[in-house]
One Martini backbone bead per residue (centre of mass of N, CA, C, O) as a GRO file, in nm:
protein
  214
    1MET     BB    1  -0.043   3.160   0.405
    2ALA     BB    2   0.103   3.047   0.105
    3TYR     BB    3   0.012   2.839  -0.170
    4GLN     BB    4   0.120   2.616  -0.418
    5VAL     BB    5  -0.111   2.573  -0.687
    6ASN     BB    6  -0.183   2.378  -0.958
    7GLU     BB    7  -0.479   2.243  -0.881
    8ILE     BB    8  -0.850   2.239  -0.897
    9PHE     BB    9  -1.079   1.952  -0.868
   10TRP     BB   10  -1.386   1.775  -0.963
   11SER     BB   11  -1.374   1.418  -0.900
   12PRO     BB   12  -1.327   1.104  -0.929
   13GLN     BB   13  -1.192   0.861  -0.775
   14GLY     BB   14  -0.950   0.637  -0.939
   15GLU     BB   15  -0.830   0.501  -0.666
   16GLY     BB   16  -0.855   0.261  -0.453
   17ILE     BB   17  -1.087   0.209  -0.206
   18ARG     BB   18  -1.237   0.505  -0.306
   19ALA     BB   19  -1.333   0.443  -0.574
   20GLY     BB   20  -1.578   0.679  -0.722
   21GLU     BB   21  -1.554   0.918  -0.545
   22MET     BB   22  -1.629   1.222  -0.497
   23SER     BB   23  -1.368   1.481  -0.535
   24MET     BB   24  -1.138   1.716  -0.408
   25PHE     BB   25  -0.865   1.832  -0.584
   26ILE     BB   26  -0.539   1.924  -0.440
   27ARG     BB   27  -0.268   2.042  -0.619
   28LEU     BB   28   0.052   2.054  -0.517
   29SER     BB   29   0.343   2.186  -0.565
   30GLY     BB   30   0.584   1.971  -0.596
   31CYS     BB   31   0.887   1.755  -0.553
   32ASN     BB   32   1.119   1.492  -0.410
   33MET     BB   33   1.070   1.328  -0.671
   34ARG     BB   34   1.145   1.090  -0.964
   35CYS     BB   35   0.971   0.915  -1.194
   36GLU     BB   36   1.131   0.636  -1.352
   37GLU     BB   37   1.232   0.364  -1.517
   38GLU     BB   38   1.485   0.409  -1.363
   39ALA     BB   39   1.639   0.339  -1.095
   40GLY     BB   40   1.684   0.559  -0.802
   41PRO     BB   41   1.709   0.790  -0.551
   42LYS     BB   42   1.414   0.925  -0.693
   43SER     BB   43   1.336   0.620  -0.795
   44PRO     BB   44   1.167   0.307  -0.834
   45GLY     BB   45   1.085   0.239  -1.099
   46GLY     BB   46   0.883   0.127  -1.398
   47PHE     BB   47   0.799   0.445  -1.429
   48ASP     BB   48   0.656   0.738  -1.550
   49CYS     BB   49   0.582   1.047  -1.493
   50ASP     BB   50   0.238   1.211  -1.569
   51THR     BB   51   0.269   1.478  -1.387
   52GLU     BB   52   0.185   1.816  -1.350
   53PHE     BB   53   0.369   1.999  -1.066
   54VAL     BB   54   0.516   2.286  -1.114
   55SER     BB   55   0.304   2.466  -1.148
   56GLY     BB   56   0.140   2.781  -1.020
   57ARG     BB   57  -0.050   2.934  -0.747
   58LYS     BB   58  -0.117   3.166  -0.516
   59MET     BB   59  -0.276   3.062  -0.202
   60SER     BB   60  -0.498   3.068   0.034
   61ALA     BB   61  -0.694   2.898   0.242
   62ASP     BB   62  -0.954   3.055   0.180
   63GLU     BB   63  -0.934   3.029  -0.131
   64ILE     BB   64  -0.944   2.722  -0.142
   65VAL     BB   65  -1.218   2.687  -0.009
   66GLU     BB   66  -1.388   2.865  -0.199
   67GLU     BB   67  -1.323   2.710  -0.462
   68SER     BB   68  -1.422   2.433  -0.370
   69ILE     BB   69  -1.717   2.508  -0.317
   70MET     BB   70  -1.777   2.617  -0.600
   71LEU     BB   71  -1.719   2.348  -0.757
   72VAL     BB   72  -1.931   2.178  -0.623
   73GLU     BB   73  -2.175   2.357  -0.705
   74GLN     BB   74  -2.113   2.351  -1.015
   75GLY     BB   75  -2.151   2.025  -1.015
   76GLY     BB   76  -2.462   2.000  -0.874
   77VAL     BB   77  -2.467   2.026  -0.575
   78ALA     BB   78  -2.672   2.026  -0.329
   79PRO     BB   79  -2.708   2.196  -0.037
   80THR     BB   80  -2.813   1.941   0.129
   81TYR     BB   81  -2.554   1.774   0.120
   82TRP     BB   82  -2.391   1.916   0.351
   83SER     BB   83  -2.594   1.802   0.581
   84ARG     BB   84  -2.537   1.481   0.508
   85CYS     BB   85  -2.244   1.510   0.348
   86LYS     BB   86  -1.906   1.490   0.333
   87PRO     BB   87  -1.670   1.584   0.134
   88TRP     BB   88  -1.386   1.519  -0.037
   89CYS     BB   89  -1.041   1.595   0.006
   90ILE     BB   90  -0.735   1.586  -0.201
   91PHE     BB   91  -0.403   1.575  -0.137
   92THR     BB   92  -0.173   1.640  -0.397
   93GLY     BB   93   0.060   1.570  -0.676
   94GLY     BB   94   0.326   1.527  -0.617
   95GLU     BB   95   0.422   1.652  -0.284
   96PRO     BB   96   0.217   1.767  -0.034
   97GLY     BB   97   0.403   1.755   0.232
   98ILE     BB   98   0.572   2.011   0.177
   99GLN     BB   99   0.310   2.217   0.239
  100LEU     BB  100   0.132   2.085   0.426
  101ASP     BB  101  -0.088   2.192   0.690
  102LYS     BB  102  -0.300   2.237   0.954
  103ALA     BB  103  -0.436   2.498   0.855
  104LEU     BB  104  -0.554   2.374   0.591
  105VAL     BB  105  -0.702   2.138   0.709
  106ASP     BB  106  -0.884   2.302   0.899
  107ALA     BB  107  -1.018   2.476   0.679
  108MET     BB  108  -1.151   2.241   0.523
  109GLN     BB  109  -1.310   2.123   0.761
  110ASP     BB  110  -1.466   2.390   0.825
  111GLY     BB  111  -1.588   2.378   0.516
  112GLY     BB  112  -1.691   2.046   0.503
  113PHE     BB  113  -1.441   1.856   0.485
  114LEU     BB  114  -1.268   1.579   0.404
  115CYS     BB  115  -0.925   1.469   0.464
  116ALA     BB  116  -0.678   1.384   0.222
  117ILE     BB  117  -0.379   1.189   0.125
  118GLU     BB  118  -0.117   1.171  -0.131
  119THR     BB  119   0.182   0.999  -0.050
  120ASN     BB  120   0.530   0.892  -0.046
  121GLY     BB  121   0.634   0.893   0.277
  122SER     BB  122   0.883   1.108   0.333
  123ILE     BB  123   0.658   1.248   0.516
  124ASP     BB  124   0.530   1.341   0.819
  125VAL     BB  125   0.150   1.358   0.859
  126SER     BB  126   0.022   1.266   1.149
  127GLU     BB  127  -0.029   1.584   1.272
  128LEU     BB  128  -0.274   1.709   1.070
  129GLY     BB  129  -0.571   1.569   1.090
  130LEU     BB  130  -0.642   1.347   0.904
  131ASP     BB  131  -0.887   1.117   0.756
  132TRP     BB  132  -0.675   1.023   0.523
  133ILE     BB  133  -0.411   0.783   0.425
  134THR     BB  134  -0.196   0.770   0.140
  135VAL     BB  135   0.067   0.543   0.055
  136SER     BB  136   0.320   0.592  -0.219
  137PRO     BB  137   0.608   0.473  -0.259
  138LYS     BB  138   0.940   0.634  -0.386
  139VAL     BB  139   1.112   0.485  -0.173
  140ALA     BB  140   1.294   0.344   0.029
  141GLU     BB  141   1.191   0.196   0.313
  142HIS     BB  142   1.403   0.342   0.506
  143ALA     BB  143   1.275   0.640   0.404
  144VAL     BB  144   1.023   0.609   0.548
  145ARG     BB  145   0.803   0.830   0.762
  146GLN     BB  146   0.523   0.706   0.717
  147MET     BB  147   0.397   0.449   0.936
  148THR     BB  148   0.090   0.523   0.879
  149ALA     BB  149  -0.225   0.400   0.726
  150ASP     BB  150  -0.500   0.318   0.536
  151GLU     BB  151  -0.322   0.309   0.267
  152VAL     BB  152  -0.112   0.109   0.051
  153LYS     BB  153   0.063   0.199  -0.263
  154TYR     BB  154   0.181   0.026  -0.561
  155VAL     BB  155   0.369   0.050  -0.838
  156ARG     BB  156   0.377  -0.202  -1.109
  157GLY     BB  157   0.586  -0.363  -1.307
  158HIS     BB  158   0.720  -0.585  -1.490
  159GLY     BB  159   0.900  -0.787  -1.243
  160GLN     BB  160   0.806  -0.671  -0.987
  161GLY     BB  161   0.786  -0.711  -0.664
  162ILE     BB  162   0.675  -0.757  -0.368
  163PRO     BB  163   0.619  -0.572  -0.115
  164ARG     BB  164   0.779  -0.435   0.203
  165PRO     BB  165   0.630  -0.261   0.422
  166ARG     BB  166   0.673  -0.013   0.666
  167CYS     BB  167   0.397   0.073   0.634
  168LYS     BB  168   0.102   0.066   0.817
  169ALA     BB  169  -0.202  -0.091   0.686
  170GLU     BB  170  -0.519  -0.194   0.616
  171TYR     BB  171  -0.440  -0.147   0.309
  172GLN     BB  172  -0.313  -0.337   0.020
  173LEU     BB  173  -0.176  -0.214  -0.294
  174ILE     BB  174  -0.174  -0.280  -0.652
  175SER     BB  175  -0.049  -0.096  -0.945
  176PRO     BB  176  -0.047  -0.084  -1.266
  177ALA     BB  177   0.127   0.023  -1.513
  178PHE     BB  178   0.159   0.291  -1.736
  179ASN     BB  179   0.149   0.419  -2.080
  180GLY     BB  180   0.044   0.681  -1.991
  181LEU     BB  181  -0.295   0.596  -2.090
  182THR     BB  182  -0.183   0.297  -2.112
  183LEU     BB  183  -0.233  -0.015  -2.032
  184ASP     BB  184  -0.023  -0.264  -1.914
  185SER     BB  185  -0.070  -0.592  -1.973
  186ARG     BB  186   0.178  -0.711  -1.829
  187ALA     BB  187   0.130  -0.569  -1.557
  188VAL     BB  188  -0.145  -0.691  -1.499
  189ALA     BB  189  -0.060  -0.989  -1.501
  190TRP     BB  190   0.153  -0.959  -1.280
  191CYS     BB  191  -0.032  -0.844  -1.052
  192ASN     BB  192  -0.226  -1.080  -1.052
  193GLN     BB  193  -0.015  -1.285  -0.957
  194LEU     BB  194   0.068  -1.147  -0.693
  195ILE     BB  195  -0.221  -1.165  -0.553
  196ARG     BB  196  -0.246  -1.472  -0.569
  197GLU     BB  197   0.022  -1.515  -0.388
  198ASN     BB  198  -0.094  -1.239  -0.217
  199PRO     BB  199  -0.401  -1.206  -0.055
  200ASP     BB  200  -0.332  -0.932   0.119
  201TRP     BB  201  -0.368  -0.816  -0.160
  202ARG     BB  202  -0.467  -0.558  -0.394
  203LEU     BB  203  -0.622  -0.445  -0.680
  204SER     BB  204  -0.527  -0.129  -0.850
  205VAL     BB  205  -0.671   0.092  -1.075
  206GLN     BB  206  -0.646   0.370  -1.296
  207HIS     BB  207  -0.951   0.466  -1.385
  208HIS     BB  208  -0.929   0.764  -1.492
  209LYS     BB  209  -0.779   0.676  -1.753
  210ILE     BB  210  -1.006   0.498  -1.866
  211TRP     BB  211  -1.235   0.726  -1.839
  212GLY     BB  212  -1.103   1.017  -1.913
  213LEU     BB  213  -0.996   1.143  -1.646
  214ARG     BB  214  -0.827   1.325  -1.388
   0.00000   0.00000   0.00000
């Protein structure tokens, strides 16, 4: 099977519980949502999508594994690292659940990676054998299909309320909206207030935008 891949890159994880960990990002093309300022059937509202996920190239699972290993080694990781610690790969998008299947997850795991996904929750990925699931809903809660996750994360603009997740997760995070690459100070203050009032939630900032990384 061929997968439409937007990009593959080796970079620190920028957000969530595992922020700061070096990870292989595999961005799969395509999305079934469209994040815009105004809420709608395919948008939660409050922020515009800033990710290019439309273009791509056809790649087999073996080609994805080979390129991922090459990029890790080009990044200066010593060969002994592989025997001591498995690096993470993160399937992202767009919405990676549209394309991702167990064959690709198995191939990456056989290649020495731990596999994570960043999904909007509209597709059930619980049978793919993933090592970590991040759900960041972009649909109404009744439309969420991924019912369990390691972490659930919501982007919030100023004035948006605390979520009531349908998806059950060990960690619950709120991420302030950005204006492009600029952090919205009002959104930060608002999210700070939300977690003060709801201490079972954590604040998560998109650090990679502040760091100037992808």
